[in-house]
N, C-alpha and C positions, 0 to 999 in steps of 0.2 A: 213468307216473310224472310228477308235477308238471304235469298238464294245465292246471289253473287258473292256476298260476304262470306257465306258458309263455305263455298267452293274454295275460296282463297285460304280460309283457315284449314280446310282439309289438306291442301297441298303443303301448307307450312308445318302442320303438326305431324303428318305422316313421316317427315324426314328430319324432324328436329327434336332435340332433348337437351336440357340445360345441365345435366349431370354426366360427367365423363364416365365411360364404362368401368374404368379401374377404380372408381370411387363408389361404385354400387356394392353395398355390403350385405344386403338382405337376400336370403334364399327362400325356397318354397315353404319350409316349415316355420320360418320366422313369420311369413305372411299368414299361414294357417293359424298360428298362435295369436297373431294380432287380430284376426277376425274374431276368434273365439273370445279373447279377453275383452274386446270392445263391444261385443254383442250381448253376452250374458250379463245381465244386471238385475235391477229391481223388478222389471216388468214380469219376468217369469214367476216371481214370488208373490205377485199381487193380482195379476190380470184375471185369473180364474175366479177370484172372489167377486169381482165386478160382473163377471159373466153368469155366475151361478143363479142369480135371481130369476132369470127367464130362460136359461138353457140347462138341460139335464146333462148327465155324464156323457151320453153318446154324442150330443151336439157339441159339448165342450171339446171332447177329443177330436171330433171331426173338424172343428174350427182350427185347432192347432195343426192338424194334418194339412188342411187347406192353406193355412198361413205358411207352413213349411214348404209346400209345393210352390206357392207364390214367391217366396224368398229364393228358392232354387231357380225358378224361372227367371226372376230378376237378375240373379247372379249369372245365369247363362247369357242373358241379353247383354249385361254389362261386360261380360268377358269378351264379347265381340267388339264392343266399343273400346275396351282397354287395349285390345290388340291393335286397333286402328290408331288410337291416340295414347301411346305409352308415356304419358306425362302426368305429373302430380297436379292436384287441384280439384279432383272430383267433379261433381256436377257443375261447379263454377266454370271449370275448364271445358267440360263436354258440351254444355249448352251454349257457351260462347262460340265454340268452334263449329258445332253441327247445326245449330239453329240461328242464333243471333246474340250479340253481346248483351242486349237487354235481358234476355232470359238467363244469361250467365250471371248478370247482376242480381236478378231475382233469386237465383240459387245461392249466391253469396250472402245476400241479406237473410235468406232462410237459415243458413248456417249460423249467422251472427245472432239473429233474434230468437230462433227456436231450436236450431240444430244442436247447439251446445249450451246456451244459457238455460233453456228449459230443462234439459236432462241434468244439468248441475243442480238446479233448484229441486228437481224430483229426488235425486240421490241424497241431497242434504236434508230434505224434509223427512226422509226415511231414517237417517242416522239419529235425529233427535229423539223420536219415540223409542228406538232401540236402546239408546244410551240410558233412557229412563228405566229400562228393565234391569240395568246393572246398578245405577245410582238413582234411586227414586227421589223425587222432589225437584230435580233440575228441570227447568222449563225446556221442552223440546225445541221451541223456536230459537232459544238462546244458543243451544248446541249447534243447530243448523247454521245460524249466522256465523258463529265462531269458526266453524269448519270452512265456510266459503272464504272468510277473511284470511284464515291461515293458509289455505291453498293459494289465494291471490298473492300473499306475501312471498310464498316460496317460489312462485313462478315469475313475479314481477322483478325480483331483485336477486334471486339465487336459484339456478337450475340444478346445482350439484346434488343437493339433498333429494330432490324429486327423482332424478335419474337413478340414484343408487337404491331407492326403495321400491321402484316400480316392479322389478322382478319378484321381490319378496311378496308384495301384495298380490300379484298375479298368481303366485303359487298358493297362497292362502285361499284365494277364490276357487282354484281348482280343487283343493282339499275339501273345502266346504261343500261344493256340489257333489263330489264323489262320495263323501261321507253321508250326505243327505240321501242320495239315491240308494246306496248300499243299505243304510239303516232302514230306509222306507220299505225296501223289498224284503229285508230280513225280518223286521219287527212288525211291519204293517199288515193290513188285510190282503189276502190273496184271492178274494172273491170278486166276481164281476159286479160293479155297482149297479143298483137298481132304483136309486132314489129319484124322486120327481122334483123338478124345479119349483120353488115356492109360488112363482107367478106363471106357471105353465098354463097354456090355453088349450092344449089338446092337439093342436096342429103345429106344423114346423114353424118355428119362430124366425122368419126370414129377416125381418129388420133387426132384431137383437143380434142375430147371427152375423149380419154384415157389420154392425157397430163393433161387435167383439173382434172382428178381423182387423179393425183399426187399432185396437189395443194390442193385438198380436203383432201387427206390422211394426208398432213401436218397439215391442220386445225383440223383434228381429232386426231392428235398425242397427247397423254396424256390420252387416254382411258385406258391405262395399267399402269397408275401412281402408283396405289396401290401395284403393285408387287415389287416395289423398297423398300417398307417398310413393307413387308408382316409379318415379325416377330413382328411388333409392334401392330398387331391386335389381339383381342380376337377371338378364334376359327378361325384361318386364313384359314383353309381348306374350311370353309363354308362362312366366311365373305368376304374374298377377291374376290372370283368369283362373289358373288351377288353384291358387290359394283361396280365391273367393268360393269356388265350387266345393272344395274339400271342407273348408271351415264352416260354410253354411250347412252342409250335410251333417257335420258333427253336432252343431248347435241344434238343428232340428231334432236329432235323435235324443239329445239331452233334454230338450223341452218336452218331448213326448213322455219320456220317463218320469220327469218331475211332476207333470200334470196328471199322469196316471196315478201316481202316489196320492196326490191331492184328492181326486174324485173317488178313489177306492177307499179312502180312510175318513173322509169328511162328508157329511150329508150336505144337501143343497142349502138347508137352513144355517148350518155352521159356516159354510163357505161364504154365503151372501151376507151373513150377519156378524162376521168376525170383528169388524171395526166398531159396530154399534154396541157390541157386548163389552169390549175392552179396548180402548184406544191404544193401550201399550202394545197390543198384538198387531204390529204394523204390517207384518207379512204373514201369509199362510204358513210359511216354513216354521216360524216361531210357534204358532198355534199348534201345528201338528207335532212338532218335536216335543212340546210340553205335554201333550196328551199321550204320546208313545213312550217317552223316556223320562218324564218328570221335569219339574221347573228348573232344577240345577243344570241339567243338560241343555235345556232351552236357553238358560243364561249364557252358557258357554257358546252356544250357537249364535247368540246375539253378538258376542264379542267378535266372532269370525265375520259375521255379516257387516258389522261396523267397519272392520279393517278393509273388507272388500269394497264397501261403498266409498270409504275415504280414498282408496286407490282410484275409483272411477272419477271422483270429483277432481283429484289432482291431475289425472290423465287428461280429462276434458278441458281443464283450465290451462293445460300446457298446449294441447293440440288446437283447440278452437280459435284462439287469437291469431294463429298462423294464417288461417283463411282470411280473417279480418285484415291482417297486415299485408297479405297479398293483394287484396282489393285496394288498400291504400297505396300500394306501390304502383298500381295500374290506374290510379286516379279516381276510383269510385268511392273512396273515403278520404277524409283529411289526412295529409301526410304525417301528422303527429301520431297517427295510429300505426304507422309502419315500423319496420324493424330498424334498429340502429346497429351498426357494425359492432359485433362482439357483445351485444346486449339484447335481452328479450324485448318484445314489443310491449313496453310498459303500458302505453295508452290503450292498446287493444285488450290486454289482460284486465285492466281496471274497468273498461267499458263492459266486457262480457260479464265480469263478476257483479258489476252494478246492476245489469239487467237481470242476472240470476237472483239477486237479493230482492229486486222489485217484484219478480214473479213469485218468489217465495212468500212475500207479504200480501199479494193481491189475488192469488189464484189457488183453488183447491187442487188436491192431487189428481182426482179423476178428470177435472176439466183440463188440466195441463196435459194429461195423458192423451185425451181425445184430440185436443187441438194440435199438439205436436205431431201425433201420428198422422193426422190428416194432411198437414202441410208437407211433411217429409214424403208421404205417399205421392202427393202432387208433383213435386220436383223429380222424384224418381220416375214417375210415369212420363213426364215430358222428356226425360233422357232416353228412356226406352223407345218412345215414339219416334225418335230420330232414326232408328233402324227401319221402321216402316217407310219413312220418307226416303231413306237410301235405297230400299228395295225397289221402289216404284219411281225413282228419279229418272229423268230422261238421260242425264249424263252423270258420270262419276269421275273423280280424279283418275289420272293415268295410273295403272298398276293396282287399282283397288277393285275387288270383286263385290258383287251384291251379296248381302247376307243370305245364307242358305235357308231353305225352308224349315229345317229343325229349329234354327235360331228364331225364325219368324213365329213358329208355334209357341216357343217360350215367351217371346215378346207379346203375343196375343193373349196368352194366359195371364201374364202380369198386368197388361193394360185393361183387360176386361174385369179382372178382380179389383183393380185399383178404382176404376170408374164406378163400379157397384158400391164399393165401400164409401167413396166420397159422396155419391148421391144420397145414400141412405143416411150418412152422418149429417149432412146438411139439412135433411128433413127432420131428423131426430133432435139435432142440436144446431139450430140456425146461428147461434152465437159464434160458431166456428168461422163464419164469414167475416167477423170482425178481425180475427187473426189474419185471415187471407188478405183482407183489405189493407191492414197495417203493413204487412210485408210487401205487398204489391206497390203501395204508395211510396214506401221507403226506397224500393228498388227503382221506381220511375224517377223520383227526384234525384237520386244519386246518378242515374244514367244521364239525365238531361244536364246536370251540373258538370259531369265529367266530359260530355261532348262539347259543351260550351268552352270549357277550359282548353281542350285540345284544339279547337278552332282558333282560340285566341293566341295560342303559342306560335 
């Protein structure tokens, strides 16, 4: 599909970039920090609880290892594409250039509908119950809604406050995780866990294991953050790939440490039943800190988590609409959603936040987690599959070499794991197809409308 179109895009993107070299200000460690800050979020604090019902401690840790390997394999494959196309835009740009503009539109709509709106809803839904541990009696949903509205106001009309506070929030997130890991290893159990999953069957739980990988894939989503701003980096062909690999490796190590603390200190019944026992314990971190250090320390931890999640909501409310605005600029969305000179894309900000509020009101946490993880896995798999196509293509653009076999091994690992996760998820939760259908239909309509407009011009 789109072979001739793809070749033309290859030639154009290999030699073009819209940002002059002297205006590129980001270096390697800025990229590594960006990957870590945008990847580490609420997923690592909740996913093991959803997994522990049917997975034991060994299976849980193995799932996180496999998830880390898949993320590193994906980062290695993306690194090859980032060197080929050193431009901003992420999957929207890659799929348009390497496959077909329709798949780029599909990736763009994925970013709009689930890539940013759903994570905003997830983060906001977590803030509400955490706030309730500090100020009892306040409806959690009210807090979540107020946060989304406040973030929308800060991004739609005034960017100055957000830019000045992001570094502080990122530092608090790092302090939170470092403190939790150090405290967990110092005060927690040092014995190898031996508990059994409440719903264990005696054989390896293949299907639950695959579904758990979808949750973990969502927790790792963000390892490719730097590709959305590739043109802002110095030497993007070299810096962007290295930032992805280093940042993803650091995140994988942090995730293994955090989840070892969970499985070593909490039994399968505690892990899988923490929400049913007390809905104020919205993450396993809060539950564990309360048991190890007491309720007052857990309250302090809640404050840090709230600040961290607020940072995530503001950051995604700032970044997400830029993808939407780029689509509007290229005719795939109404021009009213595009950027205006000297002003943020107000229409895109309002649209994304409206979708986040809708998801917050209509979907449960676990359903959002599963659906978003599946769709993001699909678009990433389509991007990595472009490398396979390049390897076996009859002709390549002048000056471009075929991907090496080590890169192809990384691509194969990522694609096989992604295919397995998606297949099992669709069997276990067929409703995920509704999300896929909505995104596909929106992308198809937008693409047809955009093509008709271009013909009419």
